[in-house]
N, C-alpha and C positions, 0 to 999 in steps of 0.2 A: 591667259590673253594681256591681263595686266601687268601680271611677273614678266613674258617675254619683253612687254614693252621698257620696264624698267631696266632690266639685264643690257640691252640693245642702247638704251641711253649711259650704262654703264661704262658698257665699251664703245661707243662713240666718244664718249670724252676721254678716255684713255686713251684714243688713237688719236684724237685734236690734242692730247697732251705730248703723244709722241712726237706729230708732227713740230710743236715747237721747240721740242727738245733737240732733236736732232739738226735741224732749224741752228738753236744757237750752239750747238757744241762745235758745227763749221763755220759760222761764222765768228765767234769766238776761243775758236780751240778746247771752247771745256767738254765737261762728260753729258753736259741736260741734265745733270742731276738736280740744279737748283731751279729748274722746273720742274721734273718728275717726282723730287718727292714732297714738295708742298700737296700737288695732285693727287698722289696718291692716300697721302694722310686724308682729304678728303674722301676719294673714295672706296678707300679699303673697308672702310665700317659697312659701306652699302651692300658687302657682298660676305658681312661675317665675321671681319675681322673684330677682337676685343680689344677694349681700350689699353691695358696692360701690352700687347703686344704691338699694338698699332704702330711708334715709331722704329719699330725695328724691322715691320716684314714694309714698311715706306726705303727707308734707310738698303736692307739687303736686294729688294725689287728694283731700287733705281740704282744698283750696282750693278744687276744680272743686264741691264738694257744698255749701261752703258759699255759694256762691253763690244755691244754689236755698233753704238752709235759712234764710241771713237775710233773702232777698227775704220769704218766707213769712212769717215772725217780722214782720217791717216791715209787712205789708198787714194783720197781724192787728192791731199795734198801732194801724195808722193810723186803723183803722175806730172806735179806743176813743178818737182824736184826744190821742195819745200819741208822736206821732214831730214832730220840730221840723225842719222842711226846710229853713228857713233857715241851721240849724248847717250841715246837710250840705252845700247849696252853696257856702257858703261856707269849708269843711275838704276839700270833696272833691279840688281840685285839687293841693293838698297831701298828702295821703293817696295819690293816684297816686303822686305823683314818690317817697314814701316808698317803697310796695309796689314798686315796682319796682327802686328801690336794695336792699330786702333780697331779690330775685330774685337779682340780679346776684352779692351776697357769698354767698348759696347754693352759687352757679353755682362760686364758689370753692373751697368748705367741701368736706371728705371725708364719704361717709355717717354715717361713725362720730364726726365734730365736729358734724358737724348733729344728729345724736341727742342730746350731750351738752347742746349747746347747748338744744336744745328740755325739755331734763330741767332746766336750770337755768332756764329762763326759766317752766316751770309750777310750779317751786317758788318762784320770787316770787309769782305770780300763789296759789298755794296761799296764802302771809301774809295773805294779802287777805281769801279768805273765809273763816280760822280767824280772824283778828285783825284786824278792819274800823276799824282805828282812828281813821282820815280819815272815816269815815262822817258824824262829826257836826262835823266843822269844814266851814267856809265862807270860802275866799278873795276873794270879791265877789260880786257880781248881775249880772254881765256876762263873758260869755265873753271870754279873751283874744282880741286880733285882732294885726295887722301882726305883727310878727318871733316875739311868743309863739308867737301861733298858727300860723306856718307851721314852728315848731321843733316845737312838740307832735304836729300833726298829719304831718307828714312821720317822725317819730319813730315816731309810734304804727302807721304804716304799715311802716316799713318792718321793724320790730320784728314784728309781726301775720304779714307774708308768710315771712319766715324761720323762723318756727314753723308756718304751715300753720293760725293760728288768726283768727278775725274779727275780734279785737281791742275784744271789747265791755266786757270787765273797765274796760281802760285808760282808754276812753272815759266808761264811766259813771261812774269816779274824776272824772275830768276834769268833765264837768257837774255833779255834786251839790255837788263844790269850787266852782262859782262859781252856786248856788243854785236848780239845777234839781231838784226832786224825783227821788223814787228811777221811779216808775212810766214819767215823762217820758222819762227818762232811757237807762232800759234799752230802750223802744221807739227811741229813737234810737241806740241804742248797737250794733242791727239793723242799722239801712242802714248805717253804717259799716263793718258786717260785707261788705256788699253790693260798696262801693266800693273795698275792698281787697282784695275775692276776685277780680274778672273781671280787672284786671292781672295781678293775682300766676299767676293760671289760667294765660294766655296766656304770660306769662314762663315758666311752668315748662315747659309746654309746646318755648317754644320753646329753650330752653338743653337741655333733655333729648331733641331730634329727631334721631336715627340712635344715639343714646347705645345698646351692647350691653349686654345682660342684661336687658332691660325686658322685666315679664308680654305676655301674648297681650292686643290690643286696648286699646294703649296711644300716647295721642300724646302722644312725648316724654313729661315727668314725670307726666303725668297719665293714671291705667287707667279706664278705661272703665268696664267690669266693676264694679269695685268702688264708683265715682261713679254709675253707675246704679242700683247694689243701696240704696247708701247713701241716696240722695236722695228712694227711692220711700215708703219707710217715714219720715223726716225730714219728707218733706213734711206727713204725714199726722198727725206727733206734735207738731212745732212749734206750733200750736195750745192745745194740751194746758197745755203750760208758761207757755203766754201766761195762759190763764185760770187756772192757781195763781196766777201772778204778781200778775195784780189783784185776787185774790178772797184770799187767805190769805199770814198772813206765810211768807216763806222762809227766816225765819235757822236753823233747824234744818237745812234741805237744803240750804244755803250752809257748816252746818261738814261736813256728810257729804261734800259736794262737796270741800271743802279738803283733808278727810282722802283722800279720791280721789286728788287732784292730785299731793297729799306720797309718795303710792305710785306714781305713776304717773313724776312726776320723776326718782324715787331708781333706778329700775327700766330709764327709759332713759338715767340717765346710767352703772349697770352697763354694760347692754349697747353704749354706746357706749365707753367703757374695755376691754371685754371685744375688742372689735372691733379 
């Protein structure tokens, strides 16, 4: 009976993480990884994940949830005409290349090192939410092409897959710098999350195949139990974030989210150093 109650609590917490991840995905155009990875980092040891595999399973599972979370968010934004599919098609090949490069890099980093990298990346994103100094800057009216597009898209994919995030924040910054309005940038960024997460998930499955210390119901570094629990509720809550993004000013929520990212970033760096 105690075991049943313990598992019920774990699943309930994963479902709760999914609610927050889906809402954040819809509101900010992100994939929800900033919520999912730290939540899984806490929950995965409870179902038997060993410390040396913990960060990789958290990141890989987060990417799996982002496929559904970002797709759901993109569909909701597309109904409002807020997704630029021309940008997605032209950036997709380079984002995929970057995503796979991020997976390759993750395969060469320890769990502790990956936790530290995640923490540093989260702190970098926190600066944007707390001090969005680039919001009023515009570098041009046309999105970068040629070498500029290749470099930006590849870097975006690599950074995002390494952290287990959808890359929405970076994509939004780039698009607003080149004249896209914030609602269209958020909607298009949700599509970027799908492009990052698909190859990233497959990559983490591959590099973790046959690894020891994985929790039950895992395909490589993707835990199916965690992914399914989070996907179920994030699928429901993503449209809530979309509705809020289109009807309310999210500035105060961005500040709250920024402080949350500072806390998570410092905590993950501490955990990585302690390991």
